N, CA and C atoms as a LAMMPS dump frame, in Angstrom:
ITEM: TIMESTEP
0
ITEM: NUMBER OF ATOMS
417
ITEM: BOX BOUNDS ff ff ff
-5.0000000000000000e+02 5.0000000000000000e+02
-5.0000000000000000e+02 5.0000000000000000e+02
-5.0000000000000000e+02 5.0000000000000000e+02
ITEM: ATOMS id mol type element x y z
1 1 1 N 175.194 223.209 -20.513
2 1 2 C 175.608 222.415 -19.373
3 1 3 C 174.739 222.799 -18.189
4 2 1 N 174.379 221.817 -17.401
5 2 2 C 173.667 222.036 -16.162
6 2 3 C 174.403 221.331 -15.053
7 3 1 N 174.352 221.924 -13.88
8 3 2 C 174.911 221.311 -12.68
9 3 3 C 173.946 221.583 -11.544
10 4 1 N 173.869 220.646 -10.601
11 4 2 C 172.984 220.859 -9.458
12 4 3 C 173.56 220.157 -8.237
13 5 1 N 173.112 220.58 -7.077
14 5 2 C 173.406 219.877 -5.839
15 5 3 C 172.087 219.526 -5.181
16 6 1 N 172.039 218.348 -4.589
17 6 2 C 170.854 217.874 -3.883
18 6 3 C 171.235 217.656 -2.427
19 7 1 N 170.483 218.262 -1.538
20 7 2 C 170.758 218.177 -0.112
21 7 3 C 170.476 216.778 0.4
22 8 1 N 171.414 216.234 1.205
23 8 2 C 171.215 214.934 1.85
24 8 3 C 170.815 215.135 3.307
25 9 1 N 171.672 215.828 4.08
26 9 2 C 171.388 216.186 5.472
27 9 3 C 172.456 217.16 5.946
28 10 1 N 172.236 217.804 7.068
29 10 2 C 173.168 218.792 7.616
30 10 3 C 173.721 219.653 6.485
31 11 1 N 175.054 219.618 6.296
32 11 2 C 175.684 220.331 5.182
33 11 3 C 176.301 219.346 4.203
34 12 1 N 175.574 218.285 3.928
35 12 2 C 176.009 217.26 2.985
36 12 3 C 175.107 217.298 1.754
37 13 1 N 175.741 217.272 0.582
38 13 2 C 175.032 217.348 -0.69
39 13 3 C 175.611 216.341 -1.665
40 14 1 N 174.875 216.037 -2.695
41 14 2 C 175.394 215.303 -3.832
42 14 3 C 175.317 216.235 -5.031
43 15 1 N 176.459 216.447 -5.668
44 15 2 C 176.506 217.275 -6.866
45 15 3 C 176.425 216.399 -8.097
46 16 1 N 175.734 216.899 -9.103
47 16 2 C 175.666 216.156 -10.366
48 16 3 C 175.611 217.155 -11.509
49 17 1 N 175.885 216.66 -12.692
50 17 2 C 175.896 217.519 -13.87
51 17 3 C 175.307 216.761 -15.051
52 18 1 N 175.158 217.478 -16.154
53 18 2 C 174.53 216.895 -17.334
54 18 3 C 175.312 215.707 -17.899
55 19 1 N 176.571 215.538 -17.472
56 19 2 C 177.359 214.38 -17.912
57 19 3 C 176.855 213.08 -17.29
58 20 1 N 176.075 213.195 -16.193
59 20 2 C 175.533 212.015 -15.546
60 20 3 C 176.33 211.543 -14.344
61 21 1 N 177.456 212.152 -14.072
62 21 2 C 178.276 211.755 -12.931
63 21 3 C 177.845 212.512 -11.682
64 22 1 N 178.177 211.959 -10.514
65 22 2 C 177.865 212.642 -9.262
66 22 3 C 179.069 212.607 -8.334
67 23 1 N 179.051 213.527 -7.36
68 23 2 C 180.173 213.679 -6.451
69 23 3 C 179.652 214.189 -5.107
70 24 1 N 180.206 213.683 -4.001
71 24 2 C 179.742 214.164 -2.698
72 24 3 C 180.364 215.517 -2.339
73 25 1 N 179.568 216.37 -1.718
74 25 2 C 180.04 217.645 -1.191
75 25 3 C 179.747 217.681 0.302
76 26 1 N 180.686 218.217 1.048
77 26 2 C 180.507 218.305 2.487
78 26 3 C 181.395 219.38 3.073
79 27 1 N 181.442 219.427 4.383
80 27 2 C 182.305 220.395 5.05
81 27 3 C 182.743 219.858 6.4
82 28 1 N 183.562 220.619 7.054
83 28 2 C 184.15 220.272 8.332
84 28 3 C 183.085 220.213 9.435
85 29 1 N 183.21 219.281 10.381
86 29 2 C 182.255 219.221 11.485
87 29 3 C 182.168 220.525 12.287
88 30 1 N 183.262 221.26 12.385
89 30 2 C 183.241 222.535 13.109
90 30 3 C 182.313 223.545 12.443
91 31 1 N 182.017 223.319 11.165
92 31 2 C 181.122 224.211 10.427
93 31 3 C 179.721 223.619 10.277
94 32 1 N 179.478 222.471 10.912
95 32 2 C 178.159 221.857 10.854
96 32 3 C 178.047 220.706 9.877
97 33 1 N 179.168 220.256 9.351
98 33 2 C 179.14 219.162 8.383
99 33 3 C 179.586 217.838 8.985
100 34 1 N 179.676 216.841 8.134
101 34 2 C 180.099 215.503 8.547
102 34 3 C 181.429 215.096 7.92
103 35 1 N 182.133 216.033 7.296
104 35 2 C 183.413 215.736 6.645
105 35 3 C 183.263 214.571 5.672
106 36 1 N 182.215 214.643 4.833
107 36 2 C 181.873 213.505 3.986
108 36 3 C 181.868 213.828 2.492
109 37 1 N 182.632 214.845 2.105
110 37 2 C 182.703 215.138 0.679
111 37 3 C 183.642 216.284 0.396
112 38 1 N 183.804 216.554 -0.891
113 38 2 C 184.645 217.662 -1.329
114 38 3 C 184.057 218.983 -0.872
115 39 1 N 184.932 219.947 -0.571
116 39 2 C 184.505 221.315 -0.327
117 39 3 C 184.302 221.965 -1.697
118 40 1 N 183.334 222.852 -1.835
119 40 2 C 183.103 223.482 -3.13
120 40 3 C 184.344 224.161 -3.721
121 41 1 N 185.137 224.83 -2.898
122 41 2 C 186.333 225.498 -3.425
123 41 3 C 187.387 224.485 -3.874
124 42 1 N 187.402 223.309 -3.266
125 42 2 C 188.291 222.246 -3.752
126 42 3 C 187.896 221.842 -5.162
127 43 1 N 186.603 221.785 -5.412
128 43 2 C 186.138 221.402 -6.744
129 43 3 C 186.523 222.446 -7.788
130 44 1 N 186.527 223.714 -7.397
131 44 2 C 186.962 224.754 -8.326
132 44 3 C 188.442 224.558 -8.652
133 45 1 N 189.264 224.261 -7.64
134 45 2 C 190.685 224.017 -7.872
135 45 3 C 190.893 222.764 -8.735
136 46 1 N 190.128 221.722 -8.468
137 46 2 C 190.209 220.503 -9.282
138 46 3 C 189.776 220.799 -10.715
139 47 1 N 188.75 221.626 -10.869
140 47 2 C 188.299 222.009 -12.204
141 47 3 C 189.394 222.717 -12.98
142 48 1 N 190.099 223.629 -12.313
143 48 2 C 191.219 224.322 -12.958
144 48 3 C 192.308 223.326 -13.342
145 49 1 N 192.674 222.449 -12.407
146 49 2 C 193.721 221.456 -12.683
147 49 3 C 193.324 220.557 -13.854
148 50 1 N 192.091 220.099 -13.854
149 50 2 C 191.632 219.218 -14.922
150 50 3 C 191.563 219.908 -16.266
151 51 1 N 191.097 221.145 -16.262
152 51 2 C 190.97 221.912 -17.505
153 51 3 C 192.335 222.1 -18.169
154 52 1 N 193.291 222.594 -17.406
155 52 2 C 194.614 222.849 -17.991
156 52 3 C 195.365 221.548 -18.257
157 53 1 N 195.123 220.516 -17.454
158 53 2 C 195.784 219.227 -17.691
159 53 3 C 195.346 218.632 -19.027
160 54 1 N 194.044 218.676 -19.299
161 54 2 C 193.543 218.12 -20.561
162 54 3 C 194.097 218.873 -21.756
163 55 1 N 194.129 220.205 -21.657
164 55 2 C 194.696 221.009 -22.74
165 55 3 C 196.169 220.675 -22.947
166 56 1 N 196.912 220.732 -21.85
167 56 2 C 198.373 220.621 -21.927
168 56 3 C 198.809 219.25 -22.43
169 57 1 N 198.233 218.183 -21.887
170 57 2 C 198.654 216.848 -22.332
171 57 3 C 198.239 216.625 -23.783
172 58 1 N 197.084 217.141 -24.168
173 58 2 C 196.643 217.004 -25.56
174 58 3 C 197.64 217.673 -26.509
175 59 1 N 198.071 218.872 -26.163
176 59 2 C 199.027 219.6 -27.004
177 59 3 C 200.367 218.878 -27.033
178 60 1 N 200.826 218.406 -25.885
179 60 2 C 202.114 217.706 -25.839
180 60 3 C 202.087 216.423 -26.661
181 61 1 N 200.989 215.703 -26.619
182 61 2 C 200.893 214.474 -27.421
183 61 3 C 200.841 214.794 -28.906
184 62 1 N 200.156 215.89 -29.282
185 62 2 C 200.139 216.306 -30.689
186 62 3 C 201.528 216.729 -31.15
187 63 1 N 202.321 217.241 -30.213
188 63 2 C 203.701 217.622 -30.533
189 63 3 C 204.641 216.414 -30.461
190 64 1 N 204.057 215.249 -30.327
191 64 2 C 204.781 213.978 -30.309
192 64 3 C 205.82 213.883 -29.181
193 65 1 N 205.461 214.469 -28.041
194 65 2 C 206.315 214.342 -26.871
195 65 3 C 206.018 213.001 -26.216
196 66 1 N 207.059 212.306 -25.8
197 66 2 C 206.89 210.98 -25.205
198 66 3 C 206.727 211.129 -23.693
199 67 1 N 205.479 211.284 -23.268
200 67 2 C 205.146 211.497 -21.864
201 67 3 C 204.806 210.15 -21.225
202 68 1 N 205.409 209.866 -20.073
203 68 2 C 205.116 208.625 -19.362
204 68 3 C 204.332 208.871 -18.078
205 69 1 N 204.393 210.09 -17.565
206 69 2 C 203.659 210.454 -16.359
207 69 3 C 203.384 211.952 -16.411
208 70 1 N 202.19 212.341 -15.993
209 70 2 C 201.804 213.746 -16.071
210 70 3 C 200.844 214.059 -14.93
211 71 1 N 201.135 215.113 -14.202
212 71 2 C 200.305 215.5 -13.07
213 71 3 C 200.251 217.022 -12.997
214 72 1 N 199.103 217.553 -12.622
215 72 2 C 198.954 218.996 -12.426
216 72 3 C 198.464 219.212 -10.994
217 73 1 N 199.187 220.054 -10.273
218 73 2 C 198.827 220.383 -8.893
219 73 3 C 198.487 221.868 -8.837
220 74 1 N 197.357 222.192 -8.242
221 74 2 C 196.968 223.588 -8.046
222 74 3 C 197.183 223.942 -6.582
223 75 1 N 198.02 224.944 -6.351
224 75 2 C 198.255 225.481 -5.011
225 75 3 C 197.48 226.799 -4.958
226 76 1 N 196.435 226.869 -4.141
227 76 2 C 195.582 228.057 -4.114
228 76 3 C 195.579 228.693 -2.725
229 77 1 N 195.813 229.991 -2.696
230 77 2 C 195.706 230.76 -1.457
231 77 3 C 194.372 231.488 -1.483
232 78 1 N 193.762 231.614 -0.302
233 78 2 C 192.452 232.256 -0.213
234 78 3 C 192.517 233.493 0.673
235 79 1 N 191.617 234.419 0.432
236 79 2 C 191.506 235.614 1.266
237 79 3 C 191.106 235.21 2.681
238 80 1 N 191.509 236.005 3.654
239 80 2 C 191.165 235.725 5.049
240 80 3 C 189.709 236.059 5.372
241 81 1 N 189.169 237.039 4.667
242 81 2 C 187.81 237.502 4.935
243 81 3 C 186.824 236.914 3.916
244 82 1 N 185.59 236.775 4.349
245 82 2 C 184.543 236.293 3.45
246 82 3 C 184.361 237.263 2.295
247 83 1 N 184.201 236.782 1.095
248 83 2 C 183.834 235.433 0.7
249 83 3 C 185.012 234.472 0.498
250 84 1 N 186.195 234.821 0.978
251 84 2 C 187.375 233.944 0.945
252 84 3 C 187.686 233.405 -0.452
253 85 1 N 187.724 234.317 -1.413
254 85 2 C 188.041 233.954 -2.794
255 85 3 C 189.508 233.55 -2.911
256 86 1 N 189.835 232.879 -4
257 86 2 C 191.232 232.604 -4.302
258 86 3 C 191.916 233.937 -4.611
259 87 1 N 193.109 234.128 -4.063
260 87 2 C 193.859 235.359 -4.317
261 87 3 C 195.115 235.097 -5.134
262 88 1 N 195.776 233.998 -4.869
263 88 2 C 196.984 233.599 -5.596
264 88 3 C 196.903 232.116 -5.896
265 89 1 N 197.198 231.776 -7.133
266 89 2 C 197.154 230.377 -7.56
267 89 3 C 198.449 230.061 -8.297
268 90 1 N 199.064 228.959 -7.92
269 90 2 C 200.198 228.438 -8.68
270 90 3 C 199.774 227.101 -9.257
271 91 1 N 199.909 226.985 -10.572
272 91 2 C 199.601 225.732 -11.262
273 91 3 C 200.941 225.079 -11.569
274 92 1 N 201.132 223.901 -11.009
275 92 2 C 202.406 223.185 -11.145
276 92 3 C 202.205 221.933 -11.992
277 93 1 N 202.997 221.824 -13.048
278 93 2 C 202.923 220.701 -13.983
279 93 3 C 204.127 219.797 -13.725
280 94 1 N 203.88 218.538 -13.404
281 94 2 C 204.94 217.557 -13.174
282 94 3 C 204.925 216.58 -14.343
283 95 1 N 205.979 216.626 -15.13
284 95 2 C 206.031 215.869 -16.38
285 95 3 C 207.198 214.902 -16.329
286 96 1 N 206.927 213.688 -16.737
287 96 2 C 207.984 212.691 -16.859
288 96 3 C 207.873 212.081 -18.243
289 97 1 N 209.022 211.835 -18.85
290 97 2 C 208.997 211.255 -20.179
291 97 3 C 210.386 211.061 -20.725
292 98 1 N 210.461 210.81 -22.028
293 98 2 C 211.738 210.575 -22.704
294 98 3 C 212.028 211.762 -23.62
295 99 1 N 213.125 212.463 -23.331
296 99 2 C 213.585 213.599 -24.148
297 99 3 C 212.471 214.629 -24.379
298 100 1 N 211.749 214.969 -23.323
299 100 2 C 210.668 215.958 -23.431
300 100 3 C 211.294 217.344 -23.642
301 101 1 N 210.805 218.038 -24.646
302 101 2 C 211.32 219.355 -25.025
303 101 3 C 210.712 220.443 -24.129
304 102 1 N 211.546 221.157 -23.344
305 102 2 C 211.02 222.217 -22.478
306 102 3 C 210.254 223.298 -23.251
307 103 1 N 210.681 223.607 -24.473
308 103 2 C 209.976 224.605 -25.276
309 103 3 C 208.563 224.132 -25.615
310 104 1 N 208.404 222.847 -25.869
311 104 2 C 207.072 222.294 -26.155
312 104 3 C 206.19 222.372 -24.912
313 105 1 N 206.769 222.11 -23.753
314 105 2 C 206.022 222.195 -22.492
315 105 3 C 205.584 223.637 -22.244
316 106 1 N 206.504 224.567 -22.385
317 106 2 C 206.185 225.976 -22.163
318 106 3 C 205.08 226.453 -23.102
319 107 1 N 205.155 226.058 -24.345
320 107 2 C 204.146 226.47 -25.332
321 107 3 C 202.791 225.841 -25.018
322 108 1 N 202.783 224.584 -24.615
323 108 2 C 201.523 223.915 -24.284
324 108 3 C 200.86 224.592 -23.081
325 109 1 N 201.645 224.928 -22.071
326 109 2 C 201.112 225.619 -20.897
327 109 3 C 200.593 226.999 -21.292
328 110 1 N 201.35 227.707 -22.108
329 110 2 C 200.948 229.035 -22.563
330 110 3 C 199.629 228.98 -23.332
331 111 1 N 199.495 228.024 -24.239
332 111 2 C 198.262 227.905 -25.017
333 111 3 C 197.064 227.584 -24.127
334 112 1 N 197.274 226.723 -23.154
335 112 2 C 196.192 226.42 -22.225
336 112 3 C 195.783 227.676 -21.466
337 113 1 N 196.785 228.406 -20.968
338 113 2 C 196.517 229.584 -20.135
339 113 3 C 195.89 230.732 -20.914
340 114 1 N 196.267 230.903 -22.16
341 114 2 C 195.842 232.094 -22.901
342 114 3 C 194.752 231.851 -23.936
343 115 1 N 194.525 230.574 -24.298
344 115 2 C 193.595 230.322 -25.387
345 115 3 C 192.513 229.287 -25.073
346 116 1 N 192.869 228.187 -24.455
347 116 2 C 191.955 227.054 -24.396
348 116 3 C 191.205 226.829 -23.083
349 117 1 N 191.788 227.123 -21.944
350 117 2 C 191.197 226.722 -20.663
351 117 3 C 190.251 227.789 -20.103
352 118 1 N 188.936 227.551 -20.165
353 118 2 C 188.005 228.543 -19.646
354 118 3 C 188.102 228.722 -18.132
355 119 1 N 188.503 227.686 -17.413
356 119 2 C 188.649 227.819 -15.956
357 119 3 C 189.723 228.852 -15.624
358 120 1 N 190.847 228.815 -16.346
359 120 2 C 191.895 229.811 -16.112
360 120 3 C 191.416 231.2 -16.507
361 121 1 N 190.721 231.301 -17.619
362 121 2 C 190.237 232.603 -18.077
363 121 3 C 189.32 233.24 -17.04
364 122 1 N 188.488 232.448 -16.4
365 122 2 C 187.591 232.989 -15.377
366 122 3 C 188.341 233.322 -14.096
367 123 1 N 189.161 232.396 -13.628
368 123 2 C 189.826 232.601 -12.346
369 123 3 C 190.86 233.711 -12.374
370 124 1 N 191.478 233.95 -13.533
371 124 2 C 192.494 235 -13.585
372 124 3 C 191.884 236.386 -13.414
373 125 1 N 190.568 236.49 -13.511
374 125 2 C 189.903 237.768 -13.268
375 125 3 C 189.816 238.07 -11.773
376 126 1 N 189.989 237.048 -10.942
377 126 2 C 189.888 237.216 -9.495
378 126 3 C 191.201 236.967 -8.762
379 127 1 N 192.083 236.2 -9.354
380 127 2 C 193.307 235.797 -8.66
381 127 3 C 194.508 235.874 -9.599
382 128 1 N 195.658 236.075 -8.998
383 128 2 C 196.912 236.031 -9.758
384 128 3 C 197.249 234.558 -9.978
385 129 1 N 197.493 234.174 -11.229
386 129 2 C 197.818 232.78 -11.548
387 129 3 C 199.217 232.733 -12.142
388 130 1 N 200.04 231.88 -11.577
389 130 2 C 201.354 231.645 -12.16
390 130 3 C 201.511 230.16 -12.423
391 131 1 N 202.439 229.855 -13.316
392 131 2 C 202.656 228.469 -13.744
393 131 3 C 204.112 228.106 -13.525
394 132 1 N 204.322 226.847 -13.147
395 132 2 C 205.679 226.333 -13.098
396 132 3 C 205.627 224.869 -13.51
397 133 1 N 206.75 224.387 -13.98
398 133 2 C 206.775 222.988 -14.411
399 133 3 C 208.134 222.375 -14.103
400 134 1 N 208.129 221.059 -14.051
401 134 2 C 209.378 220.317 -13.957
402 134 3 C 209.274 219.135 -14.899
403 135 1 N 210.411 218.806 -15.476
404 135 2 C 210.489 217.663 -16.402
405 135 3 C 211.5 216.685 -15.833
406 136 1 N 211.091 215.449 -15.735
407 136 2 C 211.974 214.395 -15.234
408 136 3 C 212.124 213.364 -16.349
409 137 1 N 213.336 212.949 -16.57
410 137 2 C 213.599 211.923 -17.58
411 137 3 C 213.179 210.554 -17.034
412 138 1 N 212.386 209.829 -17.785
413 138 2 C 211.962 208.475 -17.381
414 138 3 C 213.129 207.514 -17.481
415 139 1 N 213.073 206.541 -16.627
416 139 2 C 214.14 205.515 -16.62
417 139 3 C 213.982 204.572 -17.801
């Protein structure tokens, strides 16, 4: 895999990867940017959310859980001092479906956290990661 950023102006960049997709990166005007793209640390949080979401929903579907809505939210706290790394992360899974088994959800999250998601494996070396979930019955 390759990833790169190409400078546009000020603190604005376009990020791209070997998949062929691109994404804008930027920062706050107070820091010299134009507020015209994702912050790099936001992308790391999105990467974590996407990594565990893909694992978890895949496992739940293989377990024949009837999921109608699925969302993963990453709540990340950062250190006050530079380099301002993530210190505490809560990964929240919001699941909606019909008769979703909590044991299946717990196992899917566990497998993602301990076996499948490389983003979690890397980030847990720097930050405390906890998981929580809620299941809502679909109408």
